[in-house]
N, C-alpha and C positions, 0 to 999 in steps of 0.2 A: 485027743482033743488039743487043738492048737488055739493059742490065745490070740485074739485078733487085736491089733492096736491100731489099725487104719482100715478104711473101706476103698474100693475102687468103684466109683460111679460109672456105670455102664453108659448112663446117658441115653442118646438117640443113635440107633444104628443107621447112619445115612452115607450115601456116597460122598466122596471128597468135595465134589463141586457144590452139593446140596448143603454140607457142612457150613462151606463159606458163605452161602445164600442165607442159611438160617442165622448164622452168626450176625450178618450184616442187619437183618431185620430185627433180630432180638436187641442188638446194640441201638438201633435207631429208637426202638420202642424205649428202651432204658433212658436214654438222653431225653426224649420227650416227656417221659414220665417224671424225671427229675426236674427239668425245666417246668413243666406245669405246677407242679407241687410247691416247688420254691418260689414261684411266682405268686401263687395263693398267699402263701406265708408273708411274703414280702409286702403285698398289697394291704392285708389286713392289719398287719403291724404298723404301716404308715399311714393309713387313712381311718380317721376316727368314724366316718359314715359306715364303717364295717364292723365297729365293735358292737355287734349284737349277737345273740345267743346262737342263731343259725351259722354265722361265719366263725364263731368259737368252735362249734362241732366240726364244720369244714376244715378249720385249721388242725384238729386233732386228726382228722381222717387223712390230711396230707402229711402229717407226720406219721402216721401208721403206714400210709403207702410207701414213704421214703424208707422206713425201717424195714418194712416188709420186702420191697423190692431188693434192696441192698444185702438182705438174708440169703436170698436165693440167686439172683440174675448174674452176680459177678462170677460165681463158682460156675454157673450154668455157661457163660460165654467162654471161660477157659477150657470146659469140656469140650466146646466145639472145636477149639483149635487143636487141643492135644488129644483128640479121640478117647476121652476117658479121663477122669480126673480123680487122683488119690486125695482122701482126706482124713485127718487124724480123728481118732475116736472123741476126744475132747471138742474138736471143731465140729465134728458131725453132731453131737449132742447138743452143743450151743445152737447150731443152725435149726436143729429139729425143735429145741425148746421155744427159741424166738419165733418161728414160724407158727407155732401153735398159739402162743401167747398173743402175738400181734393179730394173727388171723381171726381167734374168737372174740378179741378185743373189738374187731372191726364189724363182726356180726352184730354184737350188742350195741355198738354205735349206730349202725344202720337203724336198728329199732327205736332207739332214742331220738334219732334224727326225723324217723317218720312220725312219731308222737309229737315232737316239736313242730312240724309241718302241720299235723292234725290240730293242735292248739291255735296255731297262727291262722288257719283258714277258717276252721269250724267256730272259733270262740275268739275272734279277733280283739274284742273288747276287753276280754280277761285275760289276755295274753301276758301283759307285763305282771300281773298278780299271780299267774299259774307257774311263769318261768322268770322269777327274780335270778339275780347273780348267784344267790346261795344255792339255789336249787339246780341250776345247770352245771356248777362246779361238784356238786354232790353227785349228779348223775354221770359226769366223767370219771370221778373217783370210783363208782360204783362199776362203770364199764371195766376199768384197769382191775379191780379188786375181784369182780365176777370172772374175769377171763383166768387170772391167777390161781384161784381157788378151784375152778372147774378143771383144769388141767393138772393141778398139782399132783394128784394120786397117780393117774396113768403114766405121766411122764416120769415120775420117780421110780415106779416099777419097770418101765421100759429101759431107762439107764442103768438099771441094776442087773439087767439079764445078761447071761453069758452068750458070746457070739461064736459061732464055728465057721462061718462063710465070710470072707472079705470082699466078695464081689456084689455090689448092690445094683439091682436093675431099676434104676431111677436116676434122675439128674440131681436129686437132692435128698437129704435124709429126711424120709418120711415115715410115718407109722407102719404102714403096710411093709415096705421093705426092711425095716428093722426087725419087725417080727418075723419075717420070714427067714432072716438071717440067724435068728437065735438058734440055741441048742436045745432048748426045753420046749415043752409044751406052753403056748401062749393063749390057750382057749379062753381062760380066765381075763386075761388082759384084754382080749377081743371083745368080750361081753361087756367088759368095764369101760371100754372106749366107745362102743356102740350106745352105752346108757349116757355116758358124758355128753354124746351129741345132742341129747335132749335140750341141753342150752341153746344150741343152734336152732332147734325146732321152735322152741318157744320165742326166740327172738324174730323168726320167720313168721310166727302167728301174729306177734305185735305188729310188725310191719305190714302184713297183709290186712290186718283190720284196721290200722290207721289210714292205710291209702283206699280202702274200700270206703271208709266215711268221707275222706277227701273227695273222692270220685261222686258220691251222693250230692255233696255240697256243691260240686262243679256243676252239675246237671241242673241245679237250681238257679244258675246265673242265667239272666235273661237274654243278654246279647251273645250272639254267635261268635264275635271275635273273642269276646271274654273266655267263653267256653273252649275256643281252639287253642288260645295262648295256655291256659290253665292244663288241658290234657296234653299239649304238647310237652309241658314239663314233667308232668307225672307219667308220661309214657316212657320219656327218656330216664327217670329214676327207676321205673319198673323193668326196663332193659337190665340196668346195672345189678339190681336186686335179684333177677331171675338167673343172670349169670353167675353172680356170687353164691348164693344159696343153692342154686341147681347143681353146679359144679362140685360143691363141697357136700351136700347131701348125696350125690351120686357116689363120692369116693369113700365118705366116712360114715354115712348113717346106714349101713348095711354090713352084714356079716363079711368077714375077709375071706371065707371060704369060696373058692371058685371065681375069685376076680380075675379080670383080663388086666396084667400089669402095664401092657403097651397101651391099651385104651386108656388106663388111669393116668398115664404120662402126658397124653396129649390133653385130657380134660384139666390136668395140673397147670397145662401152660396157660389155659384161659384164667385160672385162678391166680396165677403168680406173675403174669406178663401183661394179658389182655386188658383184665380189670383196673389194675393200678394205672395203666395207661389211659383208660377212658374216665375214670373217676373225676380228675380235676376239670375236664372239659364238660362232662355231663353236669356234674353238680354246681360248679362255680362259674367257669369261663363263659358259660352261655346265659349267666345272670346278667340281665339288663343293668342293675346297679354296678356289678363288676365291670362290664363292658365300658360303662361311661368313666368310671374311675380310672381304669386302664388307659382308656383314650385320652384323659386329662392329664395322666402322668406322663404319657407319650409325647402330648403337645408341649408340656412344661419342659421335658427334657431337651426337645428339639429347640426350643427357645434358648435354653441355655448353652446349646453348642452353637 
């Protein structure tokens, strides 16, 4: 038995010209993701009109997307250039832990945001009473604590595993490849990981119930124009929710036996690259208030120049 001190990430087996193309596409997505999320944080920080619970939650989502993307994508880009990337055991475990921590936190945040929108649309007169500052701060604290404690046991067990194989068939350190590279039987950890994904399923259920009630409320709007705008917003949110939950339920809420790792890698690209890219544009930059504030800021900057 050889002690493994680093892993070699196999990444995507592509022809050289395709590697350059994929590198450019992922790099462009990375830059747009960073720009969109930092723009959201800047606008909310500078303009008091956005100091409301919804934008507080969106700021937290922007921070999560920034952390999530920087955990995965820079190493992924190096992998395209180097045709494989070695990563130390310590860095691999750090990447693995941060990926799960921020990922689960974002699932819980989506449930919180859907509940916030449900209260705002279905109970507008009671909104300030139901969602005061103390409550939404407690909800954010619950999101992070819930994520931390839900992944604590499985991540601790995985980090204590002995590893015999140093080539990892993935572009980052994920649960499946780590278990596959272990020297010991990991059936118990697989079952525990599957049970832990119950947190994701509960947050998905909360999100579905909230948006279902919102859809019922929208159907009661008398004007066609009002229903059209509301459904446009909800359908955009539904696309994001479907991509996030669908990709992760596919990868994690099923037993590891018999998985196709190549398919998992391509599904993981949706979760790690596509979703963080579209989040700021779907949830924030399409918002009419944000558009007006951004326009005002651009005009004021133009006058100063």
